[in-house]
PDB file of N, CA, C and O in Angstrom, chain B, residues numbered from 101:
ATOM      1  N   MET B 101      34.197  72.161  64.377  1.00  0.00           N
ATOM      2  CA  MET B 101      35.059  72.051  63.231  1.00  0.00           C
ATOM      3  C   MET B 101      34.449  72.857  62.100  1.00  0.00           C
ATOM      4  O   MET B 101      33.233  72.845  61.907  1.00  0.00           O
ATOM      5  N   VAL B 102      35.297  73.563  61.346  1.00  0.00           N
ATOM      6  CA  VAL B 102      34.846  74.360  60.206  1.00  0.00           C
ATOM      7  C   VAL B 102      35.517  73.837  58.943  1.00  0.00           C
ATOM      8  O   VAL B 102      36.728  73.623  58.906  1.00  0.00           O
ATOM      9  N   VAL B 103      34.697  73.634  57.900  1.00  0.00           N
ATOM     10  CA  VAL B 103      35.187  73.169  56.597  1.00  0.00           C
ATOM     11  C   VAL B 103      34.678  74.141  55.546  1.00  0.00           C
ATOM     12  O   VAL B 103      33.503  74.508  55.561  1.00  0.00           O
ATOM     13  N   LYS B 104      35.558  74.566  54.622  1.00  0.00           N
ATOM     14  CA  LYS B 104      35.126  75.438  53.533  1.00  0.00           C
ATOM     15  C   LYS B 104      34.940  74.596  52.281  1.00  0.00           C
ATOM     16  O   LYS B 104      35.850  73.883  51.858  1.00  0.00           O
ATOM     17  N   GLN B 105      33.746  74.684  51.688  1.00  0.00           N
ATOM     18  CA  GLN B 105      33.438  73.983  50.448  1.00  0.00           C
ATOM     19  C   GLN B 105      32.963  75.039  49.461  1.00  0.00           C
ATOM     20  O   GLN B 105      31.883  75.606  49.629  1.00  0.00           O
ATOM     21  N   GLY B 106      33.763  75.306  48.431  1.00  0.00           N
ATOM     22  CA  GLY B 106      33.434  76.392  47.512  1.00  0.00           C
ATOM     23  C   GLY B 106      33.511  77.716  48.245  1.00  0.00           C
ATOM     24  O   GLY B 106      34.523  78.016  48.879  1.00  0.00           O
ATOM     25  N   ALA B 107      32.450  78.516  48.167  1.00  0.00           N
ATOM     26  CA  ALA B 107      32.420  79.828  48.813  1.00  0.00           C
ATOM     27  C   ALA B 107      31.704  79.803  50.162  1.00  0.00           C
ATOM     28  O   ALA B 107      31.445  80.857  50.744  1.00  0.00           O
ATOM     29  N   VAL B 108      31.384  78.619  50.659  1.00  0.00           N
ATOM     30  CA  VAL B 108      30.613  78.502  51.900  1.00  0.00           C
ATOM     31  C   VAL B 108      31.406  77.762  52.970  1.00  0.00           C
ATOM     32  O   VAL B 108      32.041  76.742  52.702  1.00  0.00           O
ATOM     33  N   TYR B 109      31.355  78.299  54.194  1.00  0.00           N
ATOM     34  CA  TYR B 109      31.944  77.637  55.354  1.00  0.00           C
ATOM     35  C   TYR B 109      30.854  76.819  56.045  1.00  0.00           C
ATOM     36  O   TYR B 109      29.722  77.281  56.187  1.00  0.00           O
ATOM     37  N   PHE B 110      31.194  75.620  56.468  1.00  0.00           N
ATOM     38  CA  PHE B 110      30.278  74.745  57.193  1.00  0.00           C
ATOM     39  C   PHE B 110      30.878  74.462  58.564  1.00  0.00           C
ATOM     40  O   PHE B 110      32.022  74.020  58.668  1.00  0.00           O
ATOM     41  N   MET B 111      30.102  74.718  59.616  1.00  0.00           N
ATOM     42  CA  MET B 111      30.572  74.455  60.971  1.00  0.00           C
ATOM     43  C   MET B 111      29.755  73.311  61.574  1.00  0.00           C
ATOM     44  O   MET B 111      28.525  73.353  61.600  1.00  0.00           O
ATOM     45  N   PHE B 112      30.460  72.298  62.053  1.00  0.00           N
ATOM     46  CA  PHE B 112      29.845  71.179  62.756  1.00  0.00           C
ATOM     47  C   PHE B 112      30.162  71.389  64.227  1.00  0.00           C
ATOM     48  O   PHE B 112      31.330  71.398  64.616  1.00  0.00           O
ATOM     49  N   ALA B 113      29.131  71.558  65.046  1.00  0.00           N
ATOM     50  CA  ALA B 113      29.368  71.935  66.439  1.00  0.00           C
ATOM     51  C   ALA B 113      28.372  71.255  67.367  1.00  0.00           C
ATOM     52  O   ALA B 113      27.284  70.852  66.953  1.00  0.00           O
ATOM     53  N   GLU B 114      28.770  71.136  68.637  1.00  0.00           N
ATOM     54  CA  GLU B 114      27.850  70.642  69.661  1.00  0.00           C
ATOM     55  C   GLU B 114      26.912  71.767  70.049  1.00  0.00           C
ATOM     56  O   GLU B 114      27.322  72.922  70.165  1.00  0.00           O
ATOM     57  N   GLY B 115      25.656  71.423  70.246  1.00  0.00           N
ATOM     58  CA  GLY B 115      24.674  72.409  70.667  1.00  0.00           C
ATOM     59  C   GLY B 115      24.120  72.063  72.035  1.00  0.00           C
ATOM     60  O   GLY B 115      24.678  71.240  72.762  1.00  0.00           O
ATOM     61  N   ARG B 116      23.033  72.694  72.367  1.00  0.00           N
ATOM     62  CA  ARG B 116      22.367  72.459  73.648  1.00  0.00           C
ATOM     63  C   ARG B 116      22.075  70.975  73.822  1.00  0.00           C
ATOM     64  O   ARG B 116      21.596  70.321  72.896  1.00  0.00           O
ATOM     65  N   GLY B 117      22.359  70.447  75.000  1.00  0.00           N
ATOM     66  CA  GLY B 117      22.132  69.032  75.267  1.00  0.00           C
ATOM     67  C   GLY B 117      23.130  68.125  74.572  1.00  0.00           C
ATOM     68  O   GLY B 117      22.886  66.927  74.427  1.00  0.00           O
ATOM     69  N   ASP B 118      24.246  68.682  74.143  1.00  0.00           N
ATOM     70  CA  ASP B 118      25.291  67.935  73.432  1.00  0.00           C
ATOM     71  C   ASP B 118      24.791  67.303  72.143  1.00  0.00           C
ATOM     72  O   ASP B 118      25.249  66.225  71.761  1.00  0.00           O
ATOM     73  N   VAL B 119      23.849  67.968  71.465  1.00  0.00           N
ATOM     74  CA  VAL B 119      23.356  67.512  70.168  1.00  0.00           C
ATOM     75  C   VAL B 119      24.125  68.261  69.086  1.00  0.00           C
ATOM     76  O   VAL B 119      24.297  69.477  69.173  1.00  0.00           O
ATOM     77  N   ALA B 120      24.588  67.539  68.065  1.00  0.00           N
ATOM     78  CA  ALA B 120      25.361  68.162  66.988  1.00  0.00           C
ATOM     79  C   ALA B 120      24.477  69.058  66.129  1.00  0.00           C
ATOM     80  O   ALA B 120      23.315  68.745  65.871  1.00  0.00           O
ATOM     81  N   HIS B 121      25.046  70.172  65.694  1.00  0.00           N
ATOM     82  CA  HIS B 121      24.338  71.130  64.842  1.00  0.00           C
ATOM     83  C   HIS B 121      25.212  71.514  63.659  1.00  0.00           C
ATOM     84  O   HIS B 121      26.437  71.409  63.712  1.00  0.00           O
ATOM     85  N   LEU B 122      24.559  71.964  62.588  1.00  0.00           N
ATOM     86  CA  LEU B 122      25.244  72.482  61.409  1.00  0.00           C
ATOM     87  C   LEU B 122      24.949  73.967  61.296  1.00  0.00           C
ATOM     88  O   LEU B 122      23.799  74.392  61.402  1.00  0.00           O
ATOM     89  N   LEU B 123      26.004  74.758  61.080  1.00  0.00           N
ATOM     90  CA  LEU B 123      25.876  76.186  60.835  1.00  0.00           C
ATOM     91  C   LEU B 123      26.621  76.495  59.543  1.00  0.00           C
ATOM     92  O   LEU B 123      27.603  75.824  59.227  1.00  0.00           O
ATOM     93  N   VAL B 124      26.170  77.507  58.784  1.00  0.00           N
ATOM     94  CA  VAL B 124      26.830  77.881  57.537  1.00  0.00           C
ATOM     95  C   VAL B 124      27.127  79.375  57.532  1.00  0.00           C
ATOM     96  O   VAL B 124      26.461  80.160  58.208  1.00  0.00           O
ATOM     97  N   SER B 125      28.156  79.757  56.743  1.00  0.00           N
ATOM     98  CA  SER B 125      28.563  81.152  56.656  1.00  0.00           C
ATOM     99  C   SER B 125      29.236  81.392  55.309  1.00  0.00           C
ATOM    100  O   SER B 125      29.863  80.492  54.751  1.00  0.00           O
ATOM    101  N   THR B 126      29.103  82.606  54.795  1.00  0.00           N
ATOM    102  CA  THR B 126      29.817  82.965  53.569  1.00  0.00           C
ATOM    103  C   THR B 126      31.068  83.784  53.864  1.00  0.00           C
ATOM    104  O   THR B 126      31.907  83.974  52.984  1.00  0.00           O
ATOM    105  N   ASP B 127      31.198  84.274  55.105  1.00  0.00           N
ATOM    106  CA  ASP B 127      32.368  85.078  55.450  1.00  0.00           C
ATOM    107  C   ASP B 127      33.163  84.539  56.640  1.00  0.00           C
ATOM    108  O   ASP B 127      34.217  85.084  56.971  1.00  0.00           O
ATOM    109  N   GLY B 128      32.676  83.479  57.289  1.00  0.00           N
ATOM    110  CA  GLY B 128      33.371  82.914  58.438  1.00  0.00           C
ATOM    111  C   GLY B 128      33.174  83.708  59.717  1.00  0.00           C
ATOM    112  O   GLY B 128      33.766  83.385  60.747  1.00  0.00           O
ATOM    113  N   ILE B 129      32.345  84.749  59.660  1.00  0.00           N
ATOM    114  CA  ILE B 129      32.090  85.587  60.838  1.00  0.00           C
ATOM    115  C   ILE B 129      30.630  85.473  61.277  1.00  0.00           C
ATOM    116  O   ILE B 129      30.351  85.140  62.429  1.00  0.00           O
ATOM    117  N   GLY B 130      29.709  85.747  60.372  1.00  0.00           N
ATOM    118  CA  GLY B 130      28.280  85.622  60.662  1.00  0.00           C
ATOM    119  C   GLY B 130      27.799  84.232  60.280  1.00  0.00           C
ATOM    120  O   GLY B 130      28.032  83.777  59.160  1.00  0.00           O
ATOM    121  N   TRP B 131      27.129  83.555  61.205  1.00  0.00           N
ATOM    122  CA  TRP B 131      26.717  82.166  60.986  1.00  0.00           C
ATOM    123  C   TRP B 131      25.201  82.022  61.026  1.00  0.00           C
ATOM    124  O   TRP B 131      24.523  82.697  61.800  1.00  0.00           O
ATOM    125  N   THR B 132      24.674  81.128  60.175  1.00  0.00           N
ATOM    126  CA  THR B 132      23.252  80.798  60.145  1.00  0.00           C
ATOM    127  C   THR B 132      23.087  79.354  60.578  1.00  0.00           C
ATOM    128  O   THR B 132      23.727  78.456  60.032  1.00  0.00           O
ATOM    129  N   ARG B 133      22.227  79.135  61.562  1.00  0.00           N
ATOM    130  CA  ARG B 133      21.986  77.766  62.036  1.00  0.00           C
ATOM    131  C   ARG B 133      21.103  77.028  61.038  1.00  0.00           C
ATOM    132  O   ARG B 133      20.076  77.543  60.595  1.00  0.00           O
ATOM    133  N   ARG B 134      21.518  75.824  60.695  1.00  0.00           N
ATOM    134  CA  ARG B 134      20.731  74.971  59.805  1.00  0.00           C
ATOM    135  C   ARG B 134      19.994  73.890  60.581  1.00  0.00           C
ATOM    136  O   ARG B 134      19.213  73.130  60.009  1.00  0.00           O
ATOM    137  N   GLY B 135      20.240  73.823  61.874  1.00  0.00           N
ATOM    138  CA  GLY B 135      19.514  72.884  62.715  1.00  0.00           C
ATOM    139  C   GLY B 135      20.353  71.729  63.205  1.00  0.00           C
ATOM    140  O   GLY B 135      21.530  71.604  62.866  1.00  0.00           O
ATOM    141  N   PRO B 136      19.722  70.874  64.019  1.00  0.00           N
ATOM    142  CA  PRO B 136      20.431  69.709  64.552  1.00  0.00           C
ATOM    143  C   PRO B 136      20.665  68.672  63.466  1.00  0.00           C
ATOM    144  O   PRO B 136      19.905  68.579  62.502  1.00  0.00           O
ATOM    145  N   LEU B 137      21.717  67.900  63.635  1.00  0.00           N
ATOM    146  CA  LEU B 137      22.032  66.812  62.710  1.00  0.00           C
ATOM    147  C   LEU B 137      21.439  65.515  63.243  1.00  0.00           C
ATOM    148  O   LEU B 137      21.556  65.216  64.432  1.00  0.00           O
ATOM    149  N   ASP B 138      20.818  64.763  62.384  1.00  0.00           N
ATOM    150  CA  ASP B 138      20.220  63.477  62.751  1.00  0.00           C
ATOM    151  C   ASP B 138      21.288  62.400  62.559  1.00  0.00           C
ATOM    152  O   ASP B 138      21.366  61.772  61.504  1.00  0.00           O
ATOM    153  N   VAL B 139      22.099  62.198  63.581  1.00  0.00           N
ATOM    154  CA  VAL B 139      23.200  61.232  63.510  1.00  0.00           C
ATOM    155  C   VAL B 139      22.684  59.867  63.939  1.00  0.00           C
ATOM    156  O   VAL B 139      22.028  59.732  64.972  1.00  0.00           O
ATOM    157  N   ARG B 140      22.989  58.862  63.134  1.00  0.00           N
ATOM    158  CA  ARG B 140      22.518  57.504  63.418  1.00  0.00           C
ATOM    159  C   ARG B 140      23.682  56.525  63.372  1.00  0.00           C
ATOM    160  O   ARG B 140      24.734  56.799  62.793  1.00  0.00           O
ATOM    161  N   LEU B 141      23.462  55.386  63.997  1.00  0.00           N
ATOM    162  CA  LEU B 141      24.441  54.302  63.964  1.00  0.00           C
ATOM    163  C   LEU B 141      24.429  53.669  62.571  1.00  0.00           C
ATOM    164  O   LEU B 141      23.523  53.928  61.778  1.00  0.00           O
ATOM    165  N   ALA B 142      25.423  52.850  62.276  1.00  0.00           N
ATOM    166  CA  ALA B 142      25.519  52.204  60.970  1.00  0.00           C
ATOM    167  C   ALA B 142      24.286  51.356  60.659  1.00  0.00           C
ATOM    168  O   ALA B 142      23.965  51.140  59.490  1.00  0.00           O
ATOM    169  N   ASN B 143      23.598  50.875  61.688  1.00  0.00           N
ATOM    170  CA  ASN B 143      22.400  50.057  61.471  1.00  0.00           C
ATOM    171  C   ASN B 143      21.136  50.906  61.302  1.00  0.00           C
ATOM    172  O   ASN B 143      20.041  50.356  61.175  1.00  0.00           O
ATOM    173  N   GLY B 144      21.271  52.233  61.299  1.00  0.00           N
ATOM    174  CA  GLY B 144      20.144  53.128  61.088  1.00  0.00           C
ATOM    175  C   GLY B 144      19.427  53.579  62.344  1.00  0.00           C
ATOM    176  O   GLY B 144      18.551  54.441  62.278  1.00  0.00           O
ATOM    177  N   LYS B 145      19.782  53.011  63.486  1.00  0.00           N
ATOM    178  CA  LYS B 145      19.130  53.396  64.742  1.00  0.00           C
ATOM    179  C   LYS B 145      19.695  54.717  65.255  1.00  0.00           C
ATOM    180  O   LYS B 145      20.855  55.051  65.015  1.00  0.00           O
ATOM    181  N   LYS B 146      18.839  55.467  65.975  1.00  0.00           N
ATOM    182  CA  LYS B 146      19.297  56.717  66.577  1.00  0.00           C
ATOM    183  C   LYS B 146      20.323  56.431  67.665  1.00  0.00           C
ATOM    184  O   LYS B 146      20.299  55.375  68.298  1.00  0.00           O
ATOM    185  N   ILE B 147      21.219  57.380  67.873  1.00  0.00           N
ATOM    186  CA  ILE B 147      22.200  57.254  68.940  1.00  0.00           C
ATOM    187  C   ILE B 147      21.463  57.397  70.269  1.00  0.00           C
ATOM    188  O   ILE B 147      20.702  58.348  70.448  1.00  0.00           O
ATOM    189  N   PRO B 148      21.674  56.470  71.205  1.00  0.00           N
ATOM    190  CA  PRO B 148      20.991  56.580  72.493  1.00  0.00           C
ATOM    191  C   PRO B 148      21.488  57.798  73.274  1.00  0.00           C
ATOM    192  O   PRO B 148      22.577  58.315  73.023  1.00  0.00           O
ATOM    193  N   ALA B 149      20.675  58.235  74.212  1.00  0.00           N
ATOM    194  CA  ALA B 149      21.061  59.376  75.044  1.00  0.00           C
ATOM    195  C   ALA B 149      22.385  59.088  75.728  1.00  0.00           C
ATOM    196  O   ALA B 149      22.645  57.961  76.151  1.00  0.00           O
ATOM    197  N   GLY B 150      23.204  60.095  75.831  1.00  0.00           N
ATOM    198  CA  GLY B 150      24.507  59.920  76.457  1.00  0.00           C
ATOM    199  C   GLY B 150      25.427  61.059  76.093  1.00  0.00           C
ATOM    200  O   GLY B 150      24.998  62.041  75.487  1.00  0.00           O
ATOM    201  N   PRO B 151      26.688  60.937  76.457  1.00  0.00           N
ATOM    202  CA  PRO B 151      27.651  61.995  76.187  1.00  0.00           C
ATOM    203  C   PRO B 151      28.075  61.998  74.715  1.00  0.00           C
ATOM    204  O   PRO B 151      28.888  61.172  74.300  1.00  0.00           O
ATOM    205  N   TYR B 152      27.540  62.901  73.951  1.00  0.00           N
ATOM    206  CA  TYR B 152      27.916  62.996  72.535  1.00  0.00           C
ATOM    207  C   TYR B 152      29.308  63.591  72.439  1.00  0.00           C
ATOM    208  O   TYR B 152      29.717  64.376  73.295  1.00  0.00           O
ATOM    209  N   GLY B 153      30.025  63.220  71.410  1.00  0.00           N
ATOM    210  CA  GLY B 153      31.357  63.764  71.199  1.00  0.00           C
ATOM    211  C   GLY B 153      31.311  64.912  70.219  1.00  0.00           C
ATOM    212  O   GLY B 153      30.247  65.282  69.722  1.00  0.00           O
ATOM    213  N   THR B 154      32.452  65.459  69.952  1.00  0.00           N
ATOM    214  CA  THR B 154      32.551  66.573  69.024  1.00  0.00           C
ATOM    215  C   THR B 154      32.429  66.073  67.591  1.00  0.00           C
ATOM    216  O   THR B 154      33.157  65.159  67.204  1.00  0.00           O
ATOM    217  N   PRO B 155      31.522  66.650  66.784  1.00  0.00           N
ATOM    218  CA  PRO B 155      31.381  66.218  65.398  1.00  0.00           C
ATOM    219  C   PRO B 155      32.530  66.727  64.540  1.00  0.00           C
ATOM    220  O   PRO B 155      33.026  67.835  64.744  1.00  0.00           O
ATOM    221  N   THR B 156      32.942  65.922  63.594  1.00  0.00           N
ATOM    222  CA  THR B 156      33.991  66.270  62.649  1.00  0.00           C
ATOM    223  C   THR B 156      33.482  65.940  61.256  1.00  0.00           C
ATOM    224  O   THR B 156      33.046  64.815  61.011  1.00  0.00           O
ATOM    225  N   GLY B 157      33.529  66.897  60.345  1.00  0.00           N
ATOM    226  CA  GLY B 157      33.026  66.643  59.005  1.00  0.00           C
ATOM    227  C   GLY B 157      34.057  66.969  57.942  1.00  0.00           C
ATOM    228  O   GLY B 157      34.917  67.828  58.133  1.00  0.00           O
ATOM    229  N   TYR B 158      33.959  66.271  56.820  1.00  0.00           N
ATOM    230  CA  TYR B 158      34.771  66.629  55.663  1.00  0.00           C
ATOM    231  C   TYR B 158      34.045  66.248  54.384  1.00  0.00           C
ATOM    232  O   TYR B 158      33.130  65.424  54.393  1.00  0.00           O
ATOM    233  N   TYR B 159      34.471  66.865  53.278  1.00  0.00           N
ATOM    234  CA  TYR B 159      33.832  66.702  51.980  1.00  0.00           C
ATOM    235  C   TYR B 159      34.830  66.082  51.019  1.00  0.00           C
ATOM    236  O   TYR B 159      35.966  66.545  50.911  1.00  0.00           O
ATOM    237  N   GLU B 160      34.407  65.031  50.317  1.00  0.00           N
ATOM    238  CA  GLU B 160      35.306  64.371  49.369  1.00  0.00           C
ATOM    239  C   GLU B 160      34.488  63.764  48.231  1.00  0.00           C
ATOM    240  O   GLU B 160      33.524  63.035  48.467  1.00  0.00           O
ATOM    241  N   ASN B 161      34.878  64.068  47.010  1.00  0.00           N
ATOM    242  CA  ASN B 161      34.250  63.497  45.814  1.00  0.00           C
ATOM    243  C   ASN B 161      32.727  63.604  45.828  1.00  0.00           C
ATOM    244  O   ASN B 161      32.038  62.639  45.498  1.00  0.00           O
ATOM    245  N   GLY B 162      32.197  64.766  46.204  1.00  0.00           N
ATOM    246  CA  GLY B 162      30.763  64.999  46.169  1.00  0.00           C
ATOM    247  C   GLY B 162      29.971  64.470  47.350  1.00  0.00           C
ATOM    248  O   GLY B 162      28.742  64.535  47.346  1.00  0.00           O
ATOM    249  N   THR B 163      30.649  63.951  48.358  1.00  0.00           N
ATOM    250  CA  THR B 163      29.965  63.393  49.526  1.00  0.00           C
ATOM    251  C   THR B 163      30.492  64.025  50.804  1.00  0.00           C
ATOM    252  O   THR B 163      31.702  64.148  50.994  1.00  0.00           O
ATOM    253  N   TRP B 164      29.566  64.430  51.687  1.00  0.00           N
ATOM    254  CA  TRP B 164      29.933  64.896  53.015  1.00  0.00           C
ATOM    255  C   TRP B 164      30.021  63.703  53.949  1.00  0.00           C
ATOM    256  O   TRP B 164      29.187  62.800  53.890  1.00  0.00           O
ATOM    257  N   TYR B 165      31.029  63.697  54.810  1.00  0.00           N
ATOM    258  CA  TYR B 165      31.202  62.656  55.824  1.00  0.00           C
ATOM    259  C   TYR B 165      31.191  63.324  57.193  1.00  0.00           C
ATOM    260  O   TYR B 165      31.838  64.350  57.400  1.00  0.00           O
ATOM    261  N   LEU B 166      30.457  62.739  58.114  1.00  0.00           N
ATOM    262  CA  LEU B 166      30.376  63.259  59.475  1.00  0.00           C
ATOM    263  C   LEU B 166      30.788  62.153  60.431  1.00  0.00           C
ATOM    264  O   LEU B 166      30.218  61.063  60.413  1.00  0.00           O
ATOM    265  N   PHE B 167      31.774  62.434  61.259  1.00  0.00           N
ATOM    266  CA  PHE B 167      32.253  61.468  62.248  1.00  0.00           C
ATOM    267  C   PHE B 167      32.072  62.042  63.644  1.00  0.00           C
ATOM    268  O   PHE B 167      32.170  63.251  63.855  1.00  0.00           O
ATOM    269  N   TYR B 168      31.809  61.160  64.583  1.00  0.00           N
ATOM    270  CA  TYR B 168      31.653  61.543  65.981  1.00  0.00           C
ATOM    271  C   TYR B 168      32.723  60.873  66.813  1.00  0.00           C
ATOM    272  O   TYR B 168      33.000  59.684  66.655  1.00  0.00           O
ATOM    273  N   GLU B 169      33.324  61.654  67.707  1.00  0.00           N
ATOM    274  CA  GLU B 169      34.247  61.088  68.685  1.00  0.00           C
ATOM    275  C   GLU B 169      33.418  60.752  69.914  1.00  0.00           C
ATOM    276  O   GLU B 169      33.272  61.569  70.823  1.00  0.00           O
ATOM    277  N   ARG B 170      32.890  59.567  69.929  1.00  0.00           N
ATOM    278  CA  ARG B 170      32.052  59.156  71.063  1.00  0.00           C
ATOM    279  C   ARG B 170      32.243  57.678  71.306  1.00  0.00           C
ATOM    280  O   ARG B 170      32.043  56.858  70.411  1.00  0.00           O
ATOM    281  N   ARG B 171      32.618  57.354  72.486  1.00  0.00           N
ATOM    282  CA  ARG B 171      32.783  55.941  72.831  1.00  0.00           C
ATOM    283  C   ARG B 171      31.506  55.465  73.501  1.00  0.00           C
ATOM    284  O   ARG B 171      31.139  55.938  74.576  1.00  0.00           O
ATOM    285  N   MET B 172      30.837  54.527  72.855  1.00  0.00           N
ATOM    286  CA  MET B 172      29.601  53.983  73.401  1.00  0.00           C
ATOM    287  C   MET B 172      29.911  52.700  74.148  1.00  0.00           C
ATOM    288  O   MET B 172      30.856  51.986  73.812  1.00  0.00           O
ATOM    289  N   ARG B 173      29.125  52.415  75.146  1.00  0.00           N
ATOM    290  CA  ARG B 173      29.325  51.204  75.940  1.00  0.00           C
ATOM    291  C   ARG B 173      29.322  49.986  75.026  1.00  0.00           C
ATOM    292  O   ARG B 173      28.380  49.771  74.263  1.00  0.00           O
ATOM    293  N   GLY B 174      30.391  49.187  75.111  1.00  0.00           N
ATOM    294  CA  GLY B 174      30.481  47.968  74.322  1.00  0.00           C
ATOM    295  C   GLY B 174      30.979  48.174  72.908  1.00  0.00           C
ATOM    296  O   GLY B 174      31.049  47.214  72.141  1.00  0.00           O
ATOM    297  N   SER B 175      31.327  49.399  72.539  1.00  0.00           N
ATOM    298  CA  SER B 175      31.777  49.665  71.175  1.00  0.00           C
ATOM    299  C   SER B 175      32.971  50.597  71.209  1.00  0.00           C
ATOM    300  O   SER B 175      32.941  51.631  71.877  1.00  0.00           O
ATOM    301  N   GLY B 176      34.017  50.237  70.495  1.00  0.00           N
ATOM    302  CA  GLY B 176      35.195  51.083  70.441  1.00  0.00           C
ATOM    303  C   GLY B 176      35.199  52.026  69.254  1.00  0.00           C
ATOM    304  O   GLY B 176      36.124  52.825  69.110  1.00  0.00           O
ATOM    305  N   TRP B 177      34.164  51.951  68.381  1.00  0.00           N
ATOM    306  CA  TRP B 177      34.145  52.773  67.173  1.00  0.00           C
ATOM    307  C   TRP B 177      33.101  53.865  67.289  1.00  0.00           C
ATOM    308  O   TRP B 177      32.008  53.625  67.803  1.00  0.00           O
ATOM    309  N   PRO B 178      33.423  55.073  66.815  1.00  0.00           N
ATOM    310  CA  PRO B 178      32.427  56.142  66.855  1.00  0.00           C
ATOM    311  C   PRO B 178      31.402  55.974  65.741  1.00  0.00           C
ATOM    312  O   PRO B 178      31.728  55.420  64.691  1.00  0.00           O
ATOM    313  N   PRO B 179      30.162  56.440  65.945  1.00  0.00           N
ATOM    314  CA  PRO B 179      29.173  56.437  64.879  1.00  0.00           C
ATOM    315  C   PRO B 179      29.604  57.392  63.771  1.00  0.00           C
ATOM    316  O   PRO B 179      30.340  58.344  64.033  1.00  0.00           O
ATOM    317  N   HIS B 180      29.165  57.159  62.559  1.00  0.00           N
ATOM    318  CA  HIS B 180      29.453  58.065  61.456  1.00  0.00           C
ATOM    319  C   HIS B 180      28.279  58.076  60.493  1.00  0.00           C
ATOM    320  O   HIS B 180      27.428  57.187  60.520  1.00  0.00           O
ATOM    321  N   ALA B 181      28.244  59.086  59.649  1.00  0.00           N
ATOM    322  CA  ALA B 181      27.165  59.195  58.673  1.00  0.00           C
ATOM    323  C   ALA B 181      27.703  59.845  57.414  1.00  0.00           C
ATOM    324  O   ALA B 181      28.707  60.556  57.456  1.00  0.00           O
ATOM    325  N   THR B 182      27.041  59.605  56.299  1.00  0.00           N
ATOM    326  CA  THR B 182      27.344  60.317  55.064  1.00  0.00           C
ATOM    327  C   THR B 182      26.087  61.039  54.621  1.00  0.00           C
ATOM    328  O   THR B 182      24.975  60.601  54.915  1.00  0.00           O
ATOM    329  N   CYS B 183      26.266  62.157  53.905  1.00  0.00           N
ATOM    330  CA  CYS B 183      25.112  62.933  53.438  1.00  0.00           C
ATOM    331  C   CYS B 183      25.219  63.124  51.943  1.00  0.00           C
ATOM    332  O   CYS B 183      24.351  63.751  51.337  1.00  0.00           O
TER     333      CYS B 183
END
């Protein structure tokens, strides 16, 4: 998913091993990797190994929100984080 905030594009994407990554661009063509995202459950614990879903991010009122489409065993809700 790509979101434009001001003059910068932000791409939230799956990387090697299905780990989410953040990439940025000023033209939407050339991208710079900012590294993996440390996505955690609402209780602060790391997401256990498993099939990660596609990250989706958006920006609202000065806060970035990151949502994951991932169904974990015993839970019908995807993990999410704010930055």
